[in-house]
N, C-alpha and C positions, 0 to 999 in steps of 0.2 A: 752410286754406292762406291765406297772406297774400302777395300779389304785391308786388314792389317794385323800385326802382332803387337802386343803391348806388354809393358812390364810396370807393375806397381811397386814402388820402393819407399823405404823410409830413409830420407836424406838427412845426414848428420854431419856435424863438423868432424873433420878427420883428426886422429891423434898422430898421424904420420907427418913427418917434416916434409914440407913442399907440397902437400895436398890440402886443399881447402875443405873439400867435402868427400864423403863416401856414401854409397847407396847400399842399403841392405835390401836384397831382392825378396819381396813378400809373395808375389803372385805373377805368373806369366800366363797371358791369355791370347786369344785370337778372335777375330770377328770378320764377317763379310761386309759390315757397315760401321765404320768408326764413328760416324756422325751420331749414331743412336746408342752406342754400346755402354756408355759410362753413366748415364742418368740413373738407372735403377739396377746397378750391377748386383748379381746374386751374392757376391762376397763382400758387400758393402759393410756389414757389421764386423766381420773379421778384419777387414782392412782398417777400420776405425780402431779396433782393439790393438792392432800392431802399430798404430800412429802413422799410417800411410800418408805421405805428403807430396809425392812426385809420381808422375806417369811418363814413361818413355814410350813413344809410338813409332813403329816402323811401317810405313805404307807398303803394301804388297800388291801384286798384280791381280790375285784372286784368292778366294778362301782356302783353296788347296795349298798354295804357297805359304799362306799365313799359318795354316795348321802344321805344315812340315817344319817351318822355322820355330814355332812354339815348341813342338816336340823335341827338336834339336836342343833348344835352350834349356828345356826341362831336364834333358839328359846331362847337361853341364852344371846346372845350378839347382840344387834342391831348395825348395821353398817351404815356408811353414804353412801355407794355405792350399797350394795345389795338391790334388791327388797325383802322386808320382806315376810315371809311365810304367806300363807293362812291356815286356820284351816284344809284343806283337804290334805295338803302336807304330803308325806310319811316321818315320823320322827321316829328315833330309840327310843325305849322305855327306861326309866331310868334303868330298870332291864337289858336290853340288853347292855346299855352303861356301866353299872358296870361290866358286863361280859367281855366287850371289853377293859375296862380301863387297866387292868393288862398287857395284851398282847401289848397294844399300847405303853406302856412305853418303850422307847428305839427305837421305830420305827419311830420317827420323826426326821427331820433335820431342821436346821435353816440356811438360807442364808442371810447374812447381807451385804448390799452393802458397808458398811463403813469399812469392813475388808477384 
């Protein structure tokens, strides 16, 4: 099993000079097993409604790390599909996030339905 945090987005051509694409974040999730998470996702219909076409995946060491990263990201990026965090949710601290950031580089994958 491979735990991870994932982000569903709608990837579009960017209107900004010098950028080819931009991603609108639709949903941020976590799982203890990335290999089985996406086939029957409970938000599938909502993701279709928002024209989701890209998934970013960050492999994590365990479910607890994945959940903390998910909650940290939800605190930064409001999404149209997630239930937003309450003040009591377990969130990774900024210090811990900065310690994770270096190792996270290169551990993510992007799946784009257009290619």
